[in-house]
C-alpha positions as a Markdown table, in Angstrom:
| # | Residue | x | y | z |
|---|---|---|---|---|
| 1 | Met | -223.1 | -48.6 | 134.9 |
| 2 | Thr | -221.4 | -45.4 | 133.9 |
| 3 | Ala | -223.5 | -42.4 | 132.8 |
| 4 | Thr | -224.9 | -42.4 | 129.3 |
| 5 | Pro | -222.9 | -39.8 | 127.2 |
| 6 | Gly | -226.2 | -37.9 | 126.5 |
| 7 | Ala | -227.2 | -37.8 | 130.1 |
| 8 | Asp | -225.3 | -34.9 | 131.6 |
| 9 | His | -223.3 | -31.8 | 130.5 |
| 10 | Asp | -219.8 | -33.0 | 131.6 |
| 11 | Thr | -220.1 | -36.5 | 130.2 |
| 12 | Ala | -221.6 | -35.1 | 126.9 |
| 13 | Ala | -218.7 | -32.6 | 126.6 |
| 14 | His | -216.1 | -35.2 | 127.3 |
| 15 | Ala | -217.6 | -37.7 | 124.8 |
| 16 | Leu | -217.9 | -34.9 | 122.0 |
| 17 | Leu | -214.3 | -33.8 | 122.6 |
| 18 | Thr | -213.0 | -37.4 | 122.4 |
| 19 | Met | -214.8 | -38.0 | 119.1 |
| 20 | Trp | -213.5 | -34.7 | 117.6 |
| 21 | Thr | -210.0 | -35.4 | 118.8 |
| 22 | Ile | -210.1 | -38.8 | 117.1 |
| 23 | Arg | -211.4 | -37.3 | 113.9 |
| 24 | Arg | -208.7 | -34.4 | 113.9 |
| 25 | Phe | -205.9 | -36.8 | 114.7 |
| 26 | Glu | -206.7 | -39.1 | 111.8 |
| 27 | Glu | -207.3 | -36.1 | 109.5 |
| 28 | Ala | -203.8 | -34.9 | 110.4 |
| 29 | Val | -202.3 | -38.3 | 109.8 |
| 30 | Asp | -204.0 | -38.6 | 106.5 |
| 31 | Asp | -202.6 | -35.1 | 105.5 |
| 32 | Leu | -199.0 | -36.0 | 106.7 |
| 33 | Phe | -198.9 | -39.2 | 104.7 |
| 34 | Ala | -200.3 | -37.4 | 101.6 |
| 35 | Arg | -197.4 | -34.8 | 101.9 |
| 36 | Gly | -194.7 | -37.4 | 102.3 |
| 37 | Leu | -194.0 | -36.5 | 105.9 |
| 38 | Met | -195.1 | -39.7 | 107.4 |
| 39 | His | -194.0 | -43.2 | 106.2 |
| 40 | Gly | -195.1 | -46.8 | 106.5 |
| 41 | Thr | -198.9 | -47.4 | 106.4 |
| 42 | Met | -202.0 | -46.4 | 108.3 |
| 43 | His | -205.6 | -47.5 | 108.6 |
| 44 | Leu | -208.1 | -44.7 | 109.4 |
| 45 | Ser | -211.4 | -45.1 | 111.4 |
| 46 | Ile | -212.9 | -41.8 | 110.2 |
| 47 | Gly | -216.7 | -42.3 | 110.5 |
| 48 | Gln | -216.3 | -44.8 | 113.3 |
| 49 | Glu | -215.7 | -42.5 | 116.3 |
| 50 | Ala | -218.8 | -43.4 | 118.2 |
| 51 | Ser | -217.8 | -47.0 | 118.5 |
| 52 | Ala | -214.4 | -46.4 | 120.2 |
| 53 | Thr | -215.7 | -43.5 | 122.3 |
| 54 | Gly | -218.9 | -45.1 | 123.6 |
| 55 | Ala | -217.3 | -48.4 | 124.4 |
| 56 | Cys | -214.3 | -46.8 | 126.2 |
| 57 | Leu | -216.6 | -44.6 | 128.2 |
| 58 | Ala | -218.2 | -47.7 | 129.6 |
| 59 | Leu | -214.8 | -48.8 | 131.1 |
| 60 | Arg | -212.9 | -47.8 | 134.2 |
| 61 | Thr | -209.3 | -46.5 | 134.1 |
| 62 | Asp | -207.9 | -49.8 | 135.3 |
| 63 | Asp | -209.9 | -51.9 | 132.7 |
| 64 | Ala | -207.9 | -52.9 | 129.6 |
| 65 | Ile | -208.4 | -52.9 | 125.9 |
| 66 | Thr | -206.9 | -54.7 | 122.9 |
| 67 | Ser | -207.1 | -53.0 | 119.6 |
| 68 | Thr | -206.6 | -53.5 | 115.9 |
| 69 | His | -204.6 | -52.2 | 112.9 |
| 70 | Arg | -207.4 | -49.5 | 112.7 |
| 71 | Gly | -206.7 | -48.5 | 116.3 |
| 72 | His | -206.1 | -44.8 | 116.7 |
| 73 | Gly | -209.6 | -44.1 | 117.9 |
| 74 | His | -209.3 | -46.8 | 120.6 |
| 75 | Cys | -206.0 | -45.5 | 121.9 |
| 76 | Ile | -207.4 | -41.9 | 122.1 |
| 77 | Ala | -210.6 | -43.0 | 123.7 |
| 78 | Lys | -208.8 | -44.9 | 126.4 |
| 79 | Gly | -206.8 | -41.8 | 127.3 |
| 80 | Ala | -203.6 | -42.0 | 125.2 |
| 81 | Asp | -201.4 | -38.9 | 124.9 |
| 82 | Leu | -201.7 | -37.3 | 121.5 |
| 83 | Thr | -198.1 | -36.1 | 121.3 |
| 84 | Arg | -196.7 | -39.6 | 122.1 |
| 85 | Met | -199.1 | -41.1 | 119.6 |
| 86 | Met | -198.2 | -38.7 | 116.9 |
| 87 | Ala | -194.5 | -39.1 | 117.7 |
| 88 | Glu | -194.8 | -42.9 | 117.3 |
| 89 | Leu | -196.3 | -42.4 | 113.8 |
| 90 | Leu | -193.5 | -40.0 | 112.9 |
| 91 | Ala | -190.8 | -42.5 | 114.0 |
| 92 | Lys | -189.6 | -40.5 | 117.0 |
| 93 | Glu | -187.9 | -41.6 | 120.1 |
| 94 | Thr | -190.5 | -40.0 | 122.2 |
| 95 | Gly | -193.3 | -42.2 | 120.7 |
| 96 | Tyr | -195.0 | -44.8 | 122.7 |
| 97 | Cys | -192.8 | -47.6 | 121.2 |
| 98 | Arg | -189.8 | -45.2 | 120.6 |
| 99 | Gly | -190.9 | -45.0 | 116.9 |
| 100 | Arg | -190.5 | -48.8 | 116.4 |
| 101 | Gly | -194.1 | -49.8 | 116.2 |
| 102 | Gly | -195.8 | -47.1 | 114.1 |
| 103 | Ser | -199.5 | -46.8 | 113.5 |
| 104 | Met | -200.5 | -50.5 | 113.9 |
| 105 | His | -198.6 | -51.2 | 117.1 |
| 106 | Ile | -199.2 | -48.5 | 119.6 |
| 107 | Ala | -199.5 | -49.7 | 123.2 |
| 108 | Asp | -200.0 | -47.8 | 126.5 |
| 109 | Thr | -200.1 | -50.0 | 129.6 |
| 110 | Ala | -200.5 | -46.9 | 131.8 |
| 111 | Thr | -204.0 | -46.4 | 130.3 |
| 112 | Gly | -204.8 | -50.1 | 130.0 |
| 113 | Asn | -204.2 | -50.3 | 126.3 |
| 114 | Leu | -202.5 | -53.6 | 125.7 |
| 115 | Gly | -201.7 | -52.7 | 122.1 |
| 116 | Ala | -203.0 | -52.3 | 118.6 |
| 117 | Asn | -202.2 | -55.3 | 116.4 |
| 118 | Gly | -201.2 | -55.6 | 112.7 |
| 119 | Ile | -202.5 | -59.2 | 112.6 |
| 120 | Val | -206.2 | -59.5 | 111.9 |
| 121 | Ala | -207.8 | -61.0 | 115.0 |
| 122 | Gly | -204.4 | -61.0 | 116.7 |
| 123 | Gly | -205.8 | -59.0 | 119.7 |
| 124 | Ile | -208.7 | -61.4 | 120.5 |
| 125 | Pro | -206.7 | -64.3 | 122.1 |
| 126 | Ile | -204.6 | -61.6 | 123.9 |
| 127 | Ala | -207.8 | -60.2 | 125.4 |
| 128 | Ala | -208.9 | -63.6 | 126.5 |
| 129 | Gly | -205.4 | -64.1 | 128.1 |
| 130 | Ala | -205.5 | -60.8 | 129.9 |
| 131 | Ala | -209.0 | -61.5 | 131.2 |
| 132 | Leu | -207.8 | -64.9 | 132.4 |
| 133 | Ala | -205.0 | -63.2 | 134.3 |
| 134 | Phe | -207.4 | -60.8 | 135.9 |
| 135 | Gln | -209.6 | -63.7 | 136.9 |
| 136 | Met | -206.8 | -65.9 | 138.3 |
| 137 | Arg | -205.4 | -62.9 | 140.4 |
| 138 | Gly | -208.9 | -62.0 | 141.7 |
| 139 | Glu | -208.8 | -58.5 | 140.2 |
| 140 | Asp | -212.0 | -56.6 | 139.5 |
| 141 | Arg | -211.0 | -55.7 | 136.0 |
| 142 | Val | -212.5 | -56.2 | 132.5 |
| 143 | Val | -211.0 | -56.3 | 129.1 |
| 144 | Ala | -212.7 | -54.7 | 126.1 |
| 145 | Cys | -211.6 | -56.4 | 122.8 |
| 146 | Phe | -212.0 | -54.5 | 119.6 |
| 147 | Phe | -211.9 | -56.3 | 116.2 |
| 148 | Gly | -213.3 | -55.9 | 112.7 |
| 149 | Asp | -215.8 | -57.9 | 110.8 |
| 150 | Gly | -213.0 | -59.7 | 108.9 |
| 151 | Ala | -211.5 | -60.9 | 112.1 |
| 152 | Ala | -214.7 | -62.7 | 113.0 |
| 153 | Asn | -213.9 | -65.2 | 110.3 |
| 154 | Glu | -210.5 | -66.0 | 111.6 |
| 155 | Gly | -209.8 | -69.1 | 113.7 |
| 156 | Ala | -208.4 | -67.0 | 116.6 |
| 157 | Phe | -211.8 | -65.5 | 117.1 |
| 158 | His | -213.6 | -68.8 | 117.5 |
| 159 | Glu | -211.0 | -70.3 | 119.8 |
| 160 | Ala | -210.7 | -67.3 | 122.1 |
| 161 | Val | -214.5 | -66.7 | 122.3 |
| 162 | Asn | -215.0 | -70.3 | 123.1 |
| 163 | Leu | -212.4 | -70.4 | 125.9 |
| 164 | Ala | -213.7 | -67.1 | 127.3 |
| 165 | Ala | -217.3 | -68.5 | 127.4 |
| 166 | Ile | -216.2 | -71.8 | 129.0 |
| 167 | Trp | -214.2 | -70.1 | 131.7 |
| 168 | Lys | -216.6 | -67.1 | 132.1 |
| 169 | Leu | -213.8 | -64.7 | 131.6 |
| 170 | Pro | -214.3 | -61.0 | 132.2 |
| 171 | Val | -214.0 | -59.8 | 128.6 |
| 172 | Val | -216.3 | -58.0 | 126.2 |
| 173 | Phe | -215.9 | -58.8 | 122.5 |
| 174 | Ile | -216.7 | -55.7 | 120.4 |
| 175 | Cys | -217.0 | -56.3 | 116.6 |
| 176 | Glu | -216.7 | -53.0 | 114.7 |
| 177 | Asn | -218.7 | -54.2 | 111.5 |
| 178 | Asn | -217.8 | -51.5 | 109.0 |
| 179 | Lys | -219.1 | -53.7 | 106.1 |
| 180 | Tyr | -215.8 | -54.5 | 104.5 |
| 181 | Gly | -212.9 | -56.8 | 105.4 |
| 182 | Met | -210.3 | -55.0 | 103.3 |
| 183 | Ser | -212.4 | -54.9 | 100.1 |
| 184 | Phe | -214.6 | -57.8 | 100.6 |
| 185 | Ser | -218.2 | -57.1 | 101.6 |
| 186 | Thr | -219.7 | -58.7 | 104.7 |
| 187 | Glu | -222.7 | -59.6 | 102.5 |
| 188 | Lys | -220.4 | -62.2 | 100.7 |
| 189 | Ser | -218.3 | -63.4 | 103.7 |
| 190 | Phe | -221.1 | -64.2 | 106.2 |
| 191 | Ala | -224.2 | -66.4 | 105.8 |
| 192 | Ile | -225.9 | -64.8 | 108.8 |
| 193 | Glu | -227.6 | -61.4 | 109.1 |
| 194 | Asn | -225.8 | -60.2 | 112.2 |
| 195 | Ile | -222.3 | -61.2 | 113.4 |
| 196 | Ser | -223.6 | -61.0 | 117.0 |
| 197 | Glu | -225.7 | -64.2 | 116.2 |
| 198 | Arg | -222.4 | -66.1 | 116.7 |
| 199 | Gly | -222.6 | -65.5 | 120.3 |
| 200 | Ala | -225.3 | -68.2 | 120.5 |
| 201 | Ala | -222.8 | -70.8 | 119.3 |
| 202 | Tyr | -220.8 | -70.3 | 122.5 |
| 203 | Gly | -223.6 | -69.8 | 124.9 |
| 204 | Ile | -223.0 | -66.1 | 125.4 |
| 205 | Pro | -225.2 | -63.1 | 124.7 |
| 206 | Gly | -224.9 | -61.4 | 121.3 |
| 207 | Val | -226.3 | -57.9 | 120.6 |
| 208 | Thr | -226.2 | -55.7 | 117.4 |
| 209 | Val | -226.5 | -52.0 | 117.8 |
| 210 | Asp | -226.2 | -48.8 | 115.6 |
| 211 | Gly | -222.4 | -48.2 | 115.9 |
| 212 | Asn | -222.9 | -44.6 | 114.9 |
| 213 | Asp | -225.2 | -44.0 | 117.9 |
| 214 | Leu | -223.0 | -43.1 | 120.8 |
| 215 | Asp | -225.6 | -43.7 | 123.5 |
| 216 | Ala | -226.5 | -47.0 | 122.0 |
| 217 | Val | -222.9 | -48.2 | 121.9 |
| 218 | His | -222.3 | -47.1 | 125.4 |
| 219 | Asp | -225.4 | -48.7 | 126.8 |
| 220 | Ala | -224.6 | -52.1 | 125.1 |
| 221 | Val | -221.1 | -52.1 | 126.2 |
| 222 | Ser | -222.0 | -51.0 | 129.7 |
| 223 | Thr | -224.4 | -53.9 | 130.1 |
| 224 | Ala | -221.7 | -56.3 | 128.9 |
| 225 | Val | -219.1 | -54.8 | 131.2 |
| 226 | Ala | -221.4 | -55.2 | 134.1 |
| 227 | Arg | -222.1 | -58.8 | 133.2 |
| 228 | Ala | -218.4 | -59.5 | 132.9 |
| 229 | Arg | -217.5 | -57.8 | 136.1 |
| 230 | Ala | -220.1 | -59.8 | 137.9 |
| 231 | Gly | -218.4 | -63.1 | 136.9 |
| 232 | Glu | -221.0 | -64.0 | 134.3 |
| 233 | Gly | -218.7 | -64.2 | 131.3 |
| 234 | Pro | -218.3 | -62.5 | 128.0 |
| 235 | Thr | -220.7 | -60.8 | 125.6 |
| 236 | Leu | -220.4 | -60.3 | 121.8 |
| 237 | Val | -221.3 | -56.7 | 120.9 |
| 238 | Glu | -221.6 | -55.8 | 117.3 |
| 239 | Asn | -221.3 | -52.1 | 116.4 |
| 240 | Leu | -222.7 | -51.5 | 112.8 |
| 241 | Thr | -220.6 | -48.6 | 111.3 |
| 242 | Tyr | -218.6 | -47.5 | 108.3 |
| 243 | Arg | -215.2 | -46.2 | 107.4 |
| 244 | Trp | -215.3 | -43.2 | 105.1 |
| 245 | Lys | -211.7 | -43.8 | 103.8 |
| 246 | Gly | -210.2 | -46.8 | 102.1 |
| 247 | His | -208.8 | -49.8 | 103.9 |
| 248 | Ser | -205.3 | -48.2 | 104.1 |
| 249 | Lys | -203.6 | -45.4 | 102.4 |
| 250 | Ser | -203.1 | -47.4 | 99.3 |
| 251 | Asp | -206.8 | -48.2 | 98.8 |
| 252 | Lys | -208.4 | -46.4 | 95.9 |
| 253 | Asn | -211.9 | -47.4 | 97.0 |
| 254 | Leu | -212.8 | -49.0 | 93.6 |
| 255 | Tyr | -215.1 | -51.6 | 95.2 |
| 256 | Arg | -217.5 | -49.1 | 96.7 |
| 257 | Thr | -219.9 | -46.6 | 95.0 |
| 258 | Lys | -219.7 | -42.9 | 95.7 |
| 259 | Glu | -223.3 | -43.1 | 96.6 |
| 260 | Glu | -222.7 | -45.6 | 99.3 |
| 261 | Ile | -220.0 | -43.5 | 100.8 |
| 262 | Ala | -222.1 | -40.3 | 100.6 |
| 263 | Asp | -225.0 | -42.1 | 102.3 |
| 264 | Trp | -222.8 | -43.2 | 105.2 |
| 265 | Arg | -221.1 | -39.8 | 105.5 |
| 266 | Ala | -224.6 | -38.4 | 106.0 |
| 267 | Lys | -224.8 | -40.5 | 109.1 |
| 268 | Asp | -221.8 | -38.8 | 110.7 |
| 269 | Pro | -221.7 | -40.0 | 114.3 |
| 270 | Ile | -220.2 | -36.7 | 115.6 |
| 271 | Leu | -222.7 | -34.4 | 113.9 |
| 272 | Arg | -225.4 | -36.7 | 115.0 |
| 273 | Phe | -224.3 | -36.4 | 118.7 |
| 274 | Glu | -223.9 | -32.7 | 118.4 |
| 275 | Ala | -227.5 | -32.3 | 117.1 |
| 276 | Gln | -228.7 | -34.5 | 119.9 |
| 277 | Val | -227.0 | -32.6 | 122.8 |
| 278 | Lys | -227.9 | -29.2 | 121.4 |
| 279 | Glu | -231.6 | -30.2 | 121.0 |
| 280 | Ser | -231.6 | -31.5 | 124.5 |
| 281 | Gly | -230.0 | -28.4 | 125.9 |
| 282 | Leu | -227.0 | -30.2 | 127.3 |
| 283 | Leu | -224.6 | -28.1 | 125.2 |
| 284 | Thr | -225.0 | -24.8 | 123.6 |
| 285 | Asp | -223.8 | -23.9 | 120.1 |
| 286 | Glu | -220.9 | -21.9 | 121.7 |
| 287 | Glu | -219.8 | -24.9 | 123.8 |
| 288 | Val | -219.9 | -27.2 | 120.7 |
| 289 | Gln | -217.8 | -24.8 | 118.8 |
| 290 | Ala | -215.3 | -24.4 | 121.7 |
| 291 | Ile | -215.0 | -28.3 | 121.8 |
| 292 | Arg | -214.3 | -28.3 | 118.1 |
| 293 | Thr | -211.6 | -25.6 | 118.4 |
| 294 | Gln | -210.0 | -27.3 | 121.4 |
| 295 | Ala | -209.7 | -30.6 | 119.5 |
| 296 | Met | -208.0 | -28.7 | 116.6 |
| 297 | Glu | -205.7 | -26.8 | 118.8 |
| 298 | Asp | -204.7 | -29.9 | 120.7 |
| 299 | Met | -203.9 | -31.7 | 117.5 |
| 300 | Arg | -201.8 | -28.9 | 116.1 |
| 301 | Glu | -199.8 | -28.9 | 119.3 |
| 302 | Ala | -199.3 | -32.6 | 119.2 |
| 303 | Val | -198.0 | -32.4 | 115.6 |
| 304 | Arg | -195.7 | -29.5 | 116.5 |
| 305 | Gln | -194.2 | -31.2 | 119.6 |
| 306 | Ala | -193.9 | -34.5 | 117.8 |
| 307 | Asn | -192.1 | -33.1 | 114.9 |
| 308 | Ala | -189.6 | -31.3 | 117.1 |
| 309 | Ala | -188.7 | -34.6 | 118.9 |
| 310 | Pro | -185.5 | -36.5 | 118.0 |
| 311 | Asp | -185.9 | -39.2 | 115.4 |
| 312 | Ala | -185.7 | -42.8 | 116.5 |
| 313 | Asp | -182.1 | -44.0 | 116.8 |
| 314 | Pro | -181.6 | -47.3 | 114.8 |
| 315 | Ser | -178.3 | -48.1 | 116.5 |
| 316 | Asp | -180.1 | -50.1 | 119.3 |
| 317 | Leu | -182.9 | -51.4 | 117.1 |
| 318 | Leu | -182.1 | -55.1 | 118.0 |
| 319 | Asp | -181.8 | -54.6 | 121.7 |
| 320 | Ala | -185.3 | -55.8 | 122.4 |
| 321 | Val | -185.3 | -58.6 | 120.0 |
| 322 | Phe | -182.8 | -61.0 | 121.6 |
| 323 | Ala | -182.3 | -61.9 | 125.2 |
| 324 | Arg | -178.8 | -61.0 | 126.5 |
| 325 | Ala | -176.6 | -64.0 | 127.4 |
């Protein structure tokens, strides 16, 4: 198992920088959309940074992930280049998918990111397939599959988890339960208390943790990764968390109360981890501030470089759609 984020200085600093980088990236994206400088759509995970960071810290570089339409945090936590990410959202040729994919379809095979996915639950069978490939090739690799609570009610979830359990595939299913599938509350869409209880139906472990507790997420996913790597099959990990922003940029948040949002904002996973590492003496106030500053500077540089890149050229837009005769 990898070191718990709150166990040593270097790991704590790396984890905190990752979370602040995710936050600053998404704040910048939110601002660019609001100013009309970015187009299409986007789904922010502000408030959920501990889930992506804690889970990806439990993985090795050669392990893989599949992501969701709310996937910026997963990409960054797995090691994506900020400038290429920002360029993709700005429809630039230097973006990960040459500006063709946008926010919901960033992929980076070099860091093991098999792709974000605009289809709810679309990444779950992909994760099972990748894990099957790893198993058949005898590779010591694991897939972490991120999805939301809404995806757990899709057929693809049940089919993929069932196959993964039967074949003992090296995959960890990570449900980021942020309480709403678009605008529909999990209190109305599930008859069970915890989504992790569904693991029992497939004969695999299911565990629910505080998704805003970085160490708790890391420890749960580390245990699941170790199980998968040992050939014992998948685990269903449920991270209870919350998105501060609406479902997408067009969501006016009319289905949630201001009090509910304020209550969850008070549970900010980044400030919580900052308080933890300062109290334990792992990081000083000065080091924490330096990490905040670095995240902001890195983001500003990514925006600057991405803006200066050439726009995506639509002339060869169909080249990757049809096979050449």
